[in-house]
MIGU-476419 format. One record per residue (C-alpha): residue number from 1; residue in one letter; x, y, z. Coordinates in steps of 0.2 Angstrom, whole numbers, always signed. Example, Ala and Ser with C-alpha at 12.3 -4.5 7.8 and 13.67 -1.06 7.14 Angstrom:
<recs>
<rec 1, 'A', <+62, -22, +39>>
<rec 2, 'S', <+68, -5, +36>>
</recs>
This chain:
<recs>
<rec 1, 'M', <-66, -28, -31>>
<rec 2, 'R', <-56, -38, -45>>
<rec 3, 'T', <-55, -56, -42>>
<rec 4, 'T', <-53, -71, -53>>
<rec 5, 'G', <-61, -82, -39>>
<rec 6, 'V', <-44, -90, -36>>
<rec 7, 'G', <-35, -76, -27>>
<rec 8, 'P', <-17, -70, -27>>
<rec 9, 'T', <-3, -82, -23>>
<rec 10, 'L', <+15, -80, -18>>
<rec 11, 'A', <+19, -81, -36>>
<rec 12, 'D', <+9, -66, -40>>
<rec 13, 'V', <+18, -56, -26>>
<rec 14, 'R', <+35, -61, -34>>
<rec 15, 'L', <+29, -55, -51>>
<rec 16, 'A', <+23, -39, -43>>
<rec 17, 'A', <+40, -36, -35>>
<rec 18, 'D', <+48, -38, -53>>
<rec 19, 'R', <+35, -27, -61>>
<rec 20, 'I', <+36, -12, -49>>
<rec 21, 'T', <+55, -12, -48>>
<rec 22, 'G', <+60, +6, -52>>
<rec 23, 'L', <+44, +14, -47>>
<rec 24, 'V', <+45, +10, -28>>
<rec 25, 'D', <+59, +11, -16>>
<rec 26, 'R', <+66, -4, -6>>
<rec 27, 'T', <+63, +4, +11>>
<rec 28, 'P', <+75, +2, +25>>
<rec 29, 'V', <+72, -8, +41>>
<rec 30, 'L', <+77, +3, +56>>
<rec 31, 'P', <+81, -3, +74>>
<rec 32, 'L', <+70, +3, +88>>
<rec 33, 'D', <+79, -9, +101>>
<rec 34, 'S', <+88, -25, +102>>
<rec 35, 'R', <+72, -35, +97>>
<rec 36, 'V', <+61, -23, +88>>
<rec 37, 'L', <+63, -17, +70>>
<rec 38, 'V', <+53, -5, +59>>
<rec 39, 'K', <+49, -8, +41>>
<rec 40, 'A', <+50, +11, +36>>
<rec 41, 'E', <+36, +12, +23>>
<rec 42, 'H', <+34, +30, +28>>
<rec 43, 'R', <+49, +33, +18>>
<rec 44, 'Q', <+41, +26, +2>>
<rec 45, 'R', <+37, +36, -13>>
<rec 46, 'G', <+21, +45, -10>>
<rec 47, 'G', <+23, +43, +9>>
<rec 48, 'S', <+16, +25, +11>>
<rec 49, 'F', <+16, +7, +5>>
<rec 50, 'K', <+1, +11, -5>>
<rec 51, 'I', <+11, +15, -21>>
<rec 52, 'R', <+16, -4, -22>>
<rec 53, 'G', <-2, -10, -25>>
<rec 54, 'A', <-7, +5, -36>>
<rec 55, 'A', <+8, +3, -47>>
<rec 56, 'N', <+5, -16, -49>>
<rec 57, 'A', <-13, -13, -54>>
<rec 58, 'M', <-11, +1, -65>>
<rec 59, 'L', <+4, -6, -74>>
<rec 60, 'T', <-5, -22, -77>>
<rec 61, 'R', <-22, -15, -83>>
<rec 62, 'Y', <-24, -3, -98>>
<rec 63, 'A', <-34, +12, -94>>
<rec 64, 'D', <-37, +30, -99>>
<rec 65, 'E', <-46, +34, -83>>
<rec 66, 'V', <-45, +27, -66>>
<rec 67, 'V', <-57, +29, -51>>
<rec 68, 'A', <-52, +24, -33>>
<rec 69, 'G', <-60, +26, -15>>
<rec 70, 'S', <-47, +31, -2>>
<rec 71, 'S', <-44, +38, +15>>
<rec 72, 'G', <-29, +47, +7>>
<rec 73, 'N', <-14, +37, +5>>
<rec 74, 'H', <-21, +25, -9>>
<rec 75, 'G', <-27, +41, -17>>
<rec 76, 'I', <-10, +49, -17>>
<rec 77, 'A', <-2, +33, -24>>
<rec 78, 'V', <-15, +32, -38>>
<rec 79, 'A', <-14, +50, -42>>
<rec 80, 'M', <+5, +49, -43>>
<rec 81, 'V', <+5, +34, -54>>
<rec 82, 'G', <-9, +41, -65>>
<rec 83, 'A', <+1, +58, -67>>
<rec 84, 'A', <+16, +48, -72>>
<rec 85, 'L', <+6, +37, -85>>
<rec 86, 'G', <-5, +51, -91>>
<rec 87, 'I', <-21, +43, -84>>
<rec 88, 'R', <-35, +53, -78>>
<rec 89, 'V', <-39, +50, -60>>
<rec 90, 'T', <-54, +53, -48>>
<rec 91, 'I', <-53, +49, -30>>
<rec 92, 'V', <-68, +47, -19>>
<rec 93, 'M', <-65, +51, +0>>
<rec 94, 'A', <-77, +48, +15>>
<rec 95, 'A', <-82, +59, +28>>
<rec 96, 'G', <-68, +63, +40>>
<rec 97, 'A', <-54, +60, +28>>
<rec 98, 'S', <-39, +71, +29>>
<rec 99, 'D', <-40, +88, +21>>
<rec 100, 'G', <-21, +88, +19>>
<rec 101, 'K', <-21, +72, +9>>
<rec 102, 'A', <-36, +78, -2>>
<rec 103, 'R', <-25, +94, -6>>
<rec 104, 'T', <-10, +83, -10>>
<rec 105, 'I', <-21, +72, -22>>
<rec 106, 'R', <-28, +88, -31>>
<rec 107, 'A', <-10, +95, -32>>
<rec 108, 'L', <-6, +79, -42>>
<rec 109, 'G', <-19, +83, -55>>
<rec 110, 'A', <-33, +71, -49>>
<rec 111, 'S', <-51, +75, -45>>
<rec 112, 'V', <-58, +73, -28>>
<rec 113, 'V', <-76, +68, -24>>
<rec 114, 'Q', <-81, +68, -6>>
<rec 115, 'V', <-96, +58, +2>>
<rec 116, 'T', <-104, +61, +18>>
<rec 117, 'G', <-104, +43, +24>>
<rec 118, 'G', <-91, +30, +28>>
<rec 119, 'V', <-80, +18, +19>>
<rec 120, 'V', <-94, +8, +12>>
<rec 121, 'E', <-103, +23, +4>>
<rec 122, 'R', <-86, +29, -2>>
<rec 123, 'D', <-82, +13, -11>>
<rec 124, 'R', <-99, +11, -18>>
<rec 125, 'R', <-99, +29, -25>>
<rec 126, 'A', <-81, +25, -33>>
<rec 127, 'A', <-88, +9, -41>>
<rec 128, 'D', <-103, +19, -48>>
<rec 129, 'I', <-93, +32, -55>>
<rec 130, 'A', <-82, +19, -64>>
<rec 131, 'S', <-97, +10, -71>>
<rec 132, 'A', <-105, +26, -77>>
<rec 133, 'T', <-89, +33, -85>>
<rec 134, 'G', <-81, +17, -91>>
<rec 135, 'A', <-66, +21, -80>>
<rec 136, 'V', <-56, +7, -71>>
<rec 137, 'F', <-60, +5, -53>>
<rec 138, 'V', <-44, +2, -42>>
<rec 139, 'P', <-49, -3, -25>>
<rec 140, 'S', <-38, +2, -10>>
<rec 141, 'S', <-36, -16, -5>>
<rec 142, 'D', <-50, -28, -11>>
<rec 143, 'D', <-41, -32, -27>>
<rec 144, 'E', <-29, -46, -32>>
<rec 145, 'L', <-16, -35, -40>>
<rec 146, 'V', <-16, -23, -26>>
<rec 147, 'V', <-14, -37, -13>>
<rec 148, 'A', <+0, -44, -23>>
<rec 149, 'G', <+9, -27, -24>>
<rec 150, 'A', <+6, -24, -5>>
<rec 151, 'G', <+14, -41, -2>>
<rec 152, 'T', <+31, -35, -8>>
<rec 153, 'V', <+33, -27, +9>>
<rec 154, 'G', <+33, -44, +16>>
<rec 155, 'L', <+45, -51, +4>>
<rec 156, 'E', <+57, -37, +8>>
<rec 157, 'V', <+55, -40, +27>>
<rec 158, 'L', <+60, -58, +25>>
<rec 159, 'E', <+75, -54, +15>>
<rec 160, 'Q', <+81, -40, +26>>
<rec 161, 'V', <+78, -48, +42>>
<rec 162, 'P', <+81, -67, +40>>
<rec 163, 'G', <+78, -71, +58>>
<rec 164, 'V', <+62, -62, +60>>
<rec 165, 'T', <+49, -72, +71>>
<rec 166, 'T', <+34, -60, +71>>
<rec 167, 'I', <+28, -47, +59>>
<rec 168, 'F', <+15, -34, +66>>
<rec 169, 'V', <+4, -27, +52>>
<rec 170, 'P', <-8, -12, +52>>
<rec 171, 'T', <-25, -18, +46>>
<rec 172, 'G', <-38, -8, +38>>
<rec 173, 'G', <-45, -15, +22>>
<rec 174, 'G', <-33, -30, +24>>
<rec 175, 'G', <-23, -29, +8>>
<rec 176, 'L', <-7, -26, +17>>
<rec 177, 'L', <-10, -40, +30>>
<rec 178, 'A', <-16, -52, +16>>
<rec 179, 'G', <+0, -48, +6>>
<rec 180, 'V', <+11, -51, +20>>
<rec 181, 'C', <+2, -68, +24>>
<rec 182, 'L', <+6, -73, +6>>
<rec 183, 'A', <+24, -67, +7>>
<rec 184, 'A', <+27, -77, +24>>
<rec 185, 'S', <+23, -93, +15>>
<rec 186, 'A', <+39, -91, +5>>
<rec 187, 'L', <+49, -98, +20>>
<rec 188, 'S', <+49, -116, +26>>
<rec 189, 'R', <+48, -111, +44>>
<rec 190, 'R', <+33, -102, +52>>
<rec 191, 'V', <+34, -83, +54>>
<rec 192, 'R', <+20, -76, +65>>
<rec 193, 'V', <+9, -63, +56>>
<rec 194, 'V', <-1, -52, +68>>
<rec 195, 'G', <-14, -40, +61>>
<rec 196, 'V', <-17, -25, +72>>
<rec 197, 'E', <-34, -16, +70>>
<rec 198, 'P', <-41, +0, +79>>
<rec 199, 'M', <-52, -6, +93>>
<rec 200, 'S', <-67, +3, +86>>
<rec 201, 'A', <-64, -5, +68>>
<rec 202, 'R', <-60, -23, +71>>
<rec 203, 'R', <-69, -30, +56>>
<rec 204, 'Y', <-57, -44, +53>>
<rec 205, 'A', <-57, -50, +71>>
<rec 206, 'V', <-76, -49, +72>>
<rec 207, 'S', <-78, -58, +56>>
<rec 208, 'V', <-66, -72, +61>>
<rec 209, 'A', <-76, -74, +77>>
<rec 210, 'Q', <-92, -74, +67>>
<rec 211, 'G', <-85, -86, +54>>
<rec 212, 'A', <-91, -75, +40>>
<rec 213, 'P', <-87, -57, +33>>
<rec 214, 'T', <-96, -45, +45>>
<rec 215, 'E', <-100, -27, +42>>
<rec 216, 'L', <-97, -14, +56>>
<rec 217, 'P', <-103, +4, +57>>
<rec 218, 'P', <-92, +18, +52>>
<rec 219, 'S', <-78, +22, +65>>
<rec 220, 'M', <-70, +38, +69>>
<rec 221, 'T', <-53, +31, +76>>
<rec 222, 'I', <-38, +43, +74>>
<rec 223, 'A', <-31, +30, +62>>
<rec 224, 'D', <-41, +37, +48>>
<rec 225, 'G', <-33, +25, +35>>
<rec 226, 'L', <-40, +10, +44>>
<rec 227, 'R', <-58, +14, +46>>
<rec 228, 'G', <-64, +0, +34>>
<rec 229, 'Q', <-81, -8, +39>>
<rec 230, 'R', <-81, -25, +30>>
<rec 231, 'P', <-67, -37, +25>>
<rec 232, 'G', <-63, -37, +7>>
<rec 233, 'A', <-68, -52, -4>>
<rec 234, 'V', <-50, -54, -9>>
<rec 235, 'P', <-40, -52, +7>>
<rec 236, 'W', <-53, -61, +18>>
<rec 237, 'P', <-49, -80, +14>>
<rec 238, 'I', <-31, -77, +14>>
<rec 239, 'I', <-31, -68, +31>>
<rec 240, 'R', <-44, -81, +38>>
<rec 241, 'H', <-33, -96, +34>>
<rec 242, 'R', <-16, -89, +37>>
<rec 243, 'V', <-15, -75, +50>>
<rec 244, 'D', <-9, -80, +67>>
<rec 245, 'D', <-17, -67, +78>>
<rec 246, 'L', <-28, -51, +76>>
<rec 247, 'I', <-27, -39, +90>>
<rec 248, 'G', <-36, -22, +94>>
<rec 249, 'V', <-28, -6, +100>>
<rec 250, 'T', <-36, +10, +107>>
<rec 251, 'D', <-33, +27, +100>>
<rec 252, 'E', <-23, +31, +116>>
<rec 253, 'A', <-11, +16, +113>>
<rec 254, 'V', <-9, +23, +95>>
<rec 255, 'T', <-4, +40, +101>>
<rec 256, 'H', <+8, +32, +113>>
<rec 257, 'A', <+16, +22, +99>>
<rec 258, 'M', <+17, +38, +88>>
<rec 259, 'G', <+27, +46, +102>>
<rec 260, 'V', <+39, +31, +104>>
<rec 261, 'L', <+42, +32, +85>>
<rec 262, 'R', <+44, +51, +85>>
<rec 263, 'R', <+57, +50, +99>>
<rec 264, 'A', <+67, +37, +88>>
<rec 265, 'G', <+66, +49, +73>>
<rec 266, 'V', <+52, +40, +64>>
<rec 267, 'S', <+37, +52, +59>>
<rec 268, 'A', <+22, +40, +57>>
<rec 269, 'E', <+4, +45, +55>>
<rec 270, 'P', <-8, +37, +66>>
<rec 271, 'S', <-12, +23, +54>>
<rec 272, 'G', <+6, +20, +52>>
<rec 273, 'A', <+9, +18, +71>>
<rec 274, 'V', <-5, +5, +74>>
<rec 275, 'A', <+7, -10, +72>>
<rec 276, 'L', <+19, -4, +85>>
<rec 277, 'A', <+4, +0, +97>>
<rec 278, 'G', <-1, -19, +95>>
<rec 279, 'A', <+17, -25, +97>>
<rec 280, 'L', <+19, -14, +113>>
<rec 281, 'G', <+3, -21, +120>>
<rec 282, 'R', <+5, -40, +115>>
<rec 283, 'G', <+24, -42, +115>>
<rec 284, 'S', <+34, -55, +105>>
<rec 285, 'A', <+47, -68, +108>>
<rec 286, 'G', <+62, -67, +97>>
<rec 287, 'R', <+64, -53, +83>>
<rec 288, 'A', <+49, -43, +79>>
<rec 289, 'V', <+46, -32, +64>>
<rec 290, 'V', <+33, -18, +64>>
<rec 291, 'I', <+27, -11, +48>>
<rec 292, 'V', <+25, +8, +49>>
<rec 293, 'S', <+14, +9, +34>>
<rec 294, 'G', <+14, +28, +31>>
<rec 295, 'G', <+19, +45, +37>>
<rec 296, 'N', <+8, +57, +27>>
<rec 297, 'G', <+1, +70, +39>>
<rec 298, 'A', <+12, +65, +53>>
<rec 299, 'A', <+16, +80, +65>>
<rec 300, 'G', <+33, +87, +62>>
<rec 301, 'G', <+35, +82, +44>>
<rec 302, 'S', <+43, +66, +38>>
<rec 303, 'S', <+61, +67, +45>>
<rec 304, 'T', <+69, +51, +49>>
<rec 305, 'K', <+84, +57, +58>>
<rec 306, 'R', <+86, +49, +75>>
<rec 307, 'T', <+84, +62, +88>>
<rec 308, 'E', <+84, +51, +104>>
<rec 309, 'E', <+88, +34, +108>>
<rec 310, 'P', <+72, +23, +112>>
<rec 311, 'P', <+71, +13, +128>>
<rec 312, 'A', <+83, -2, +129>>
<rec 313, 'E', <+68, -14, +127>>
<rec 314, 'L', <+52, -9, +120>>
<rec 315, 'L', <+42, -25, +119>>
<rec 316, 'P', <+37, -35, +134>>
<rec 317, 'A', <+40, -54, +134>>
<rec 318, 'S', <+28, -63, +123>>
<rec 319, 'T', <+11, -66, +131>>
<rec 320, 'G', <+7, -81, +121>>
<rec 321, 'E', <+9, -87, +106>>
<rec 322, 'S', <-25, -63, -60>>
<rec 323, 'A', <-37, -51, -61>>
<rec 324, 'C', <-35, -45, -79>>
<rec 325, 'S', <-48, -56, -86>>
<rec 326, 'S', <-61, -42, -89>>
<rec 327, 'L', <-48, -29, -94>>
<rec 328, 'R', <-35, -27, -108>>
<rec 329, 'C', <-18, -30, -100>>
<rec 330, 'L', <-1, -22, -106>>
<rec 331, 'D', <+10, -34, -116>>
<rec 332, 'G', <+28, -35, -111>>
<rec 333, 'A', <+35, -21, -122>>
<rec 334, 'E', <+21, -9, -117>>
<rec 335, 'E', <+23, -13, -98>>
<rec 336, 'S', <+42, -10, -99>>
<rec 337, 'R', <+40, +6, -108>>
<rec 338, 'S', <+26, +12, -96>>
<rec 339, 'R', <+37, +7, -81>>
<rec 340, 'R', <+52, +17, -87>>
<rec 341, 'I', <+41, +32, -90>>
<rec 342, 'A', <+32, +31, -74>>
<rec 343, 'A', <+48, +28, -64>>
<rec 344, 'E', <+56, +43, -71>>
<rec 345, 'A', <+40, +54, -67>>
<rec 346, 'I', <+38, +47, -49>>
<rec 347, 'R', <+56, +48, -45>>
<rec 348, 'G', <+55, +67, -49>>
<rec 349, 'A', <+39, +70, -39>>
<rec 350, 'A', <+40, +81, -24>>
<rec 351, 'L', <+29, +74, -10>>
</recs>
């Protein structure tokens, strides 16, 4: 965890958007029906939104070596940026993590360390390796710069869909949800932000109900990127104070949502389909955007060609309602040069 004790702000999200321009794509918003839109982060470089936070953190902090704990997508993103910047990367993965994602990380030149336990053990091992080697630890979500980078997804949604009323956000470590909560504060009107968690890994819903961060046992949900066990210190206060709703979805609901997306030509991995699973179950008044956070490992590849028109109406009617203090940071000239080099390398990466 990297925190100043103040936490990231909307201003940090806007700075991140400027910093990572050229390294990340402005992903499209795709229609599913007359009221439901998909923010297509499965089309992002590296196959998920994770490159936004990784790029923001790694461009801001100077490092010769980086360590991260990841279920896969964050590791791919860190490895991509590390390869582009010439930074040595080690990724620690928990039991049950995708073998395919591990192979991708290794193919990008990073080392992979696997642990037998869950996310808590994974992140503890990554922090220990960083401490022992002097490497910089880049958490997958519990980090001010990572949260700010993830929040750029929300800024784009607000710009691309001015009339959006509800944003459904897949929620694991909470970095994306916290970032979208920050971005939503850019508007004078209220936009509902709904976090969607796997039913067996509802660490934010449980923590809100308990009034304090609560650790859950490891989960084996099919949404492998959302198996976090405890709210992060950085996302937790943002989510607790700003999120409008936190809902849980079963693996069966996630599988159904993947099918709906696939019939619309969107190849989402299970974690990427969780937001739509929540939207299908809860519904929304007005115009809803569901964030498809990733497509790595999705059956059938990553085609985004529409193969079949989805149902006329998918959603039922609504049922209700800086961290650089301990590290040397790049100055403006170094950052601009690093960004250009990284953008060129990432643009040419074949994933």
